[in-house]
Short mmCIF file of the C-alpha atoms (twelve columns), coordinates in Angstrom:
data_MODEL
# 
_entry.id   MODEL 
# 
loop_
_atom_site.group_PDB 
_atom_site.id 
_atom_site.type_symbol 
_atom_site.label_atom_id 
_atom_site.label_alt_id 
_atom_site.label_comp_id 
_atom_site.label_asym_id 
_atom_site.label_seq_id 
_atom_site.Cartn_x 
_atom_site.Cartn_y 
_atom_site.Cartn_z 
_atom_site.pdbx_PDB_model_num 
ATOM 1   C CA . MET A 1   -9.225  -33.577 -10.115 1 
ATOM 2   C CA . LYS A 2   -5.669  -33.238 -8.608  1 
ATOM 3   C CA . GLU A 3   -5.437  -34.780 -5.008  1 
ATOM 4   C CA . PHE A 4   -4.140  -32.742 -2.369  1 
ATOM 5   C CA . ASN A 5   -2.869  -34.807 0.896   1 
ATOM 6   C CA . SER A 6   -1.631  -31.749 2.735   1 
ATOM 7   C CA . ILE A 7   -1.453  -27.985 2.973   1 
ATOM 8   C CA . ASN A 8   2.193   -28.229 1.457   1 
ATOM 9   C CA . ASP A 9   0.557   -29.943 -1.530  1 
ATOM 10  C CA . ILE A 10  -1.585  -27.226 -2.142  1 
ATOM 11  C CA . LEU A 11  0.853   -24.574 -1.649  1 
ATOM 12  C CA . ASP A 12  3.465   -26.371 -4.017  1 
ATOM 13  C CA . PHE A 13  0.543   -26.609 -6.504  1 
ATOM 14  C CA . ALA A 14  -0.056  -22.754 -6.276  1 
ATOM 15  C CA . ILE A 15  3.345   -21.605 -6.016  1 
ATOM 16  C CA . ASN A 16  4.181   -23.530 -9.151  1 
ATOM 17  C CA . ALA A 17  1.107   -22.068 -10.772 1 
ATOM 18  C CA . GLU A 18  2.343   -18.526 -10.023 1 
ATOM 19  C CA . GLN A 19  5.584   -19.356 -11.555 1 
ATOM 20  C CA . GLU A 20  3.795   -20.327 -14.810 1 
ATOM 21  C CA . ALA A 21  2.190   -17.047 -14.548 1 
ATOM 22  C CA . VAL A 22  5.301   -15.154 -14.445 1 
ATOM 23  C CA . ASP A 23  6.720   -17.028 -17.064 1 
ATOM 24  C CA . PHE A 24  3.623   -16.559 -19.417 1 
ATOM 25  C CA . TYR A 25  3.652   -12.577 -18.547 1 
ATOM 26  C CA . ASN A 26  7.368   -12.396 -18.956 1 
ATOM 27  C CA . GLU A 27  6.999   -14.243 -22.521 1 
ATOM 28  C CA . LEU A 28  4.044   -11.591 -23.173 1 
ATOM 29  C CA . ALA A 29  6.143   -8.527  -22.287 1 
ATOM 30  C CA . GLU A 30  9.059   -10.210 -24.572 1 
ATOM 31  C CA . ASN A 31  6.887   -10.317 -27.671 1 
ATOM 32  C CA . ALA A 32  5.083   -6.953  -26.929 1 
ATOM 33  C CA . LYS A 33  4.778   -4.847  -29.877 1 
ATOM 34  C CA . THR A 34  4.915   -1.473  -27.995 1 
ATOM 35  C CA . GLU A 35  6.472   -0.375  -24.825 1 
ATOM 36  C CA . ASP A 36  3.147   0.126   -22.999 1 
ATOM 37  C CA . MET A 37  2.325   -3.430  -23.729 1 
ATOM 38  C CA . ARG A 38  5.671   -4.331  -22.380 1 
ATOM 39  C CA . ILE A 39  5.680   -2.387  -19.156 1 
ATOM 40  C CA . VAL A 40  1.917   -3.937  -18.496 1 
ATOM 41  C CA . PHE A 41  2.788   -7.448  -18.895 1 
ATOM 42  C CA . THR A 42  6.174   -6.894  -16.923 1 
ATOM 43  C CA . SER A 43  4.113   -5.448  -14.334 1 
ATOM 44  C CA . PHE A 44  1.711   -8.617  -13.979 1 
ATOM 45  C CA . ALA A 45  4.493   -10.648 -14.040 1 
ATOM 46  C CA . GLN A 46  6.054   -8.507  -11.321 1 
ATOM 47  C CA . GLU A 47  2.754   -9.116  -9.255  1 
ATOM 48  C CA . GLU A 48  2.712   -12.857 -9.806  1 
ATOM 49  C CA . ILE A 49  6.147   -12.754 -8.262  1 
ATOM 50  C CA . GLU A 50  4.905   -10.917 -5.010  1 
ATOM 51  C CA . HIS A 51  2.170   -13.664 -4.920  1 
ATOM 52  C CA . LYS A 52  4.777   -16.525 -5.192  1 
ATOM 53  C CA . ALA A 53  7.005   -14.905 -2.470  1 
ATOM 54  C CA . ARG A 54  3.533   -14.573 -0.227  1 
ATOM 55  C CA . LEU A 55  2.869   -18.312 -0.859  1 
ATOM 56  C CA . THR A 56  6.393   -19.323 -0.231  1 
ATOM 57  C CA . LYS A 57  6.565   -17.520 2.948   1 
ATOM 58  C CA . ILE A 58  3.150   -19.133 3.988   1 
ATOM 59  C CA . LYS A 59  4.462   -22.604 3.455   1 
ATOM 60  C CA . ASN A 60  7.952   -21.748 5.302   1 
ATOM 61  C CA . GLU A 61  6.263   -19.929 8.224   1 
ATOM 62  C CA . GLY A 62  3.501   -22.496 8.452   1 
ATOM 63  C CA . SER A 63  0.495   -19.926 9.102   1 
ATOM 64  C CA . PHE A 64  -1.640  -17.303 7.173   1 
ATOM 65  C CA . LYS A 65  -4.224  -14.877 7.431   1 
ATOM 66  C CA . ILE A 66  -7.379  -15.589 5.843   1 
ATOM 67  C CA . GLU A 67  -9.083  -12.113 4.780   1 
ATOM 68  C CA . GLN A 68  -12.042 -13.303 2.773   1 
ATOM 69  C CA . LYS A 69  -13.097 -10.450 0.552   1 
ATOM 70  C CA . GLN A 70  -15.964 -9.796  -2.117  1 
ATOM 71  C CA . ILE A 71  -14.259 -9.481  -5.543  1 
ATOM 72  C CA . THR A 72  -16.421 -7.343  -8.005  1 
ATOM 73  C CA . ASP A 73  -16.658 -9.327  -11.461 1 
ATOM 74  C CA . LEU A 74  -17.135 -7.235  -14.359 1 
ATOM 75  C CA . LYS A 75  -18.087 -10.658 -16.458 1 
ATOM 76  C CA . ILE A 76  -16.264 -8.993  -19.721 1 
ATOM 77  C CA . SER A 77  -13.976 -12.176 -19.949 1 
ATOM 78  C CA . ASP A 78  -17.386 -14.252 -19.894 1 
ATOM 79  C CA . TYR A 79  -18.100 -12.892 -23.444 1 
ATOM 80  C CA . MET A 80  -15.036 -13.149 -24.930 1 
ATOM 81  C CA . VAL A 81  -13.987 -15.751 -27.702 1 
ATOM 82  C CA . GLU A 82  -10.987 -17.922 -26.866 1 
ATOM 83  C CA . VAL A 83  -7.626  -16.342 -28.057 1 
ATOM 84  C CA . SER A 84  -4.741  -18.520 -28.675 1 
ATOM 85  C CA . VAL A 85  -1.302  -17.512 -27.541 1 
ATOM 86  C CA . LYS A 86  0.979   -16.408 -30.578 1 
ATOM 87  C CA . PRO A 87  3.852   -14.037 -30.844 1 
ATOM 88  C CA . ASP A 88  2.159   -11.287 -32.744 1 
ATOM 89  C CA . MET A 89  -0.685  -11.101 -30.469 1 
ATOM 90  C CA . THR A 90  -2.742  -7.344  -30.401 1 
ATOM 91  C CA . TYR A 91  -2.724  -5.883  -26.704 1 
ATOM 92  C CA . SER A 92  -6.559  -6.744  -26.655 1 
ATOM 93  C CA . GLU A 93  -5.721  -10.569 -27.661 1 
ATOM 94  C CA . ALA A 94  -3.396  -10.797 -24.985 1 
ATOM 95  C CA . LEU A 95  -5.627  -9.236  -22.180 1 
ATOM 96  C CA . VAL A 96  -8.425  -11.877 -23.784 1 
ATOM 97  C CA . VAL A 97  -5.874  -14.703 -22.995 1 
ATOM 98  C CA . ALA A 98  -4.730  -13.265 -19.619 1 
ATOM 99  C CA . MET A 99  -8.561  -12.923 -18.646 1 
ATOM 100 C CA . SER A 100 -9.165  -16.468 -19.478 1 
ATOM 101 C CA . LYS A 101 -6.239  -17.671 -17.776 1 
ATOM 102 C CA . GLU A 102 -6.921  -16.021 -14.476 1 
ATOM 103 C CA . LYS A 103 -10.560 -17.151 -14.861 1 
ATOM 104 C CA . ALA A 104 -9.589  -20.596 -15.085 1 
ATOM 105 C CA . ALA A 105 -7.587  -20.208 -12.151 1 
ATOM 106 C CA . PHE A 106 -10.153 -18.949 -10.355 1 
ATOM 107 C CA . LYS A 107 -12.237 -21.831 -11.198 1 
ATOM 108 C CA . LEU A 108 -9.785  -24.406 -10.355 1 
ATOM 109 C CA . TYR A 109 -9.196  -22.878 -6.656  1 
ATOM 110 C CA . TYR A 110 -13.188 -22.623 -5.994  1 
ATOM 111 C CA . ASP A 111 -13.863 -26.156 -7.182  1 
ATOM 112 C CA . LEU A 112 -11.078 -27.339 -4.998  1 
ATOM 113 C CA . ALA A 113 -12.542 -25.589 -2.138  1 
ATOM 114 C CA . LYS A 114 -15.663 -27.084 -2.819  1 
ATOM 115 C CA . ALA A 115 -14.226 -30.455 -3.032  1 
ATOM 116 C CA . SER A 116 -12.495 -29.900 -0.045  1 
ATOM 117 C CA . SER A 117 -13.399 -31.948 3.341   1 
ATOM 118 C CA . ASN A 118 -10.572 -30.514 5.211   1 
ATOM 119 C CA . GLU A 119 -11.536 -26.732 6.457   1 
ATOM 120 C CA . GLU A 120 -7.739  -25.553 6.307   1 
ATOM 121 C CA . MET A 121 -7.314  -26.514 2.965   1 
ATOM 122 C CA . LYS A 122 -10.851 -25.124 1.834   1 
ATOM 123 C CA . GLU A 123 -9.694  -21.669 3.353   1 
ATOM 124 C CA . VAL A 124 -6.320  -21.933 1.487   1 
ATOM 125 C CA . PHE A 125 -8.551  -22.617 -1.807  1 
ATOM 126 C CA . ILE A 126 -10.948 -19.984 -1.003  1 
ATOM 127 C CA . VAL A 127 -8.034  -17.256 -0.439  1 
ATOM 128 C CA . LEU A 128 -5.900  -18.635 -3.751  1 
ATOM 129 C CA . ALA A 129 -9.665  -18.112 -5.591  1 
ATOM 130 C CA . GLN A 130 -9.918  -14.711 -4.410  1 
ATOM 131 C CA . GLU A 131 -6.483  -13.775 -5.478  1 
ATOM 132 C CA . GLU A 132 -7.228  -14.926 -9.128  1 
ATOM 133 C CA . SER A 133 -10.407 -13.315 -9.037  1 
ATOM 134 C CA . LYS A 134 -8.875  -9.908  -8.243  1 
ATOM 135 C CA . HIS A 135 -5.992  -10.642 -11.237 1 
ATOM 136 C CA . LYS A 136 -9.106  -10.956 -13.601 1 
ATOM 137 C CA . LEU A 137 -10.572 -7.729  -12.365 1 
ATOM 138 C CA . ARG A 138 -7.410  -6.293  -13.243 1 
ATOM 139 C CA . PHE A 139 -7.431  -7.360  -16.749 1 
ATOM 140 C CA . GLU A 140 -10.970 -6.750  -17.191 1 
ATOM 141 C CA . ILE A 141 -10.505 -3.135  -15.790 1 
ATOM 142 C CA . GLU A 142 -7.519  -2.900  -18.097 1 
ATOM 143 C CA . TYR A 143 -9.768  -4.078  -21.250 1 
ATOM 144 C CA . ASP A 144 -12.253 -2.024  -20.607 1 
ATOM 145 C CA . GLU A 145 -10.044 1.226   -20.088 1 
ATOM 146 C CA . TYR A 146 -8.001  0.465   -22.979 1 
ATOM 147 C CA . VAL A 147 -9.977  -1.432  -25.796 1 
ATOM 148 C CA . LEU A 148 -13.470 -0.954  -25.199 1 
ATOM 149 C CA . ARG A 149 -13.215 2.521   -24.544 1 
ATOM 150 C CA . GLU A 150 -11.222 2.966   -27.518 1 
ATOM 151 C CA . ASN A 151 -13.790 1.330   -29.776 1 
# 
């Protein structure tokens, strides 16, 4: 597991992860087969840009507000088969990949929170885990509304 020596290390890691998510969703948008898919993935990329900006602001200002929330988990992604990223993905495949990525990000931050002995770092990891959990929920809702209901 990656070692963090400061809150800035954590924030740099999280900012980089958000940028990777922006790049991922922009790539999905570029390869989208329909305008609706392109719009959805572009909006997800924009949300990740906002998260990156929020983390950058926290880093620059040196303070953050902890707002712990209970996030609903539909657990749809728990029953999905892994899907590889490919240019000709269907919308449902792209959503499965997105859910998997958000679930992995949640697990990473949750595990880092559990492993942290520094309370301030632990709180930052918990907030980051909650953000990833919210992202996953959005994809699960999207999957439920546009894939499962069509079948």
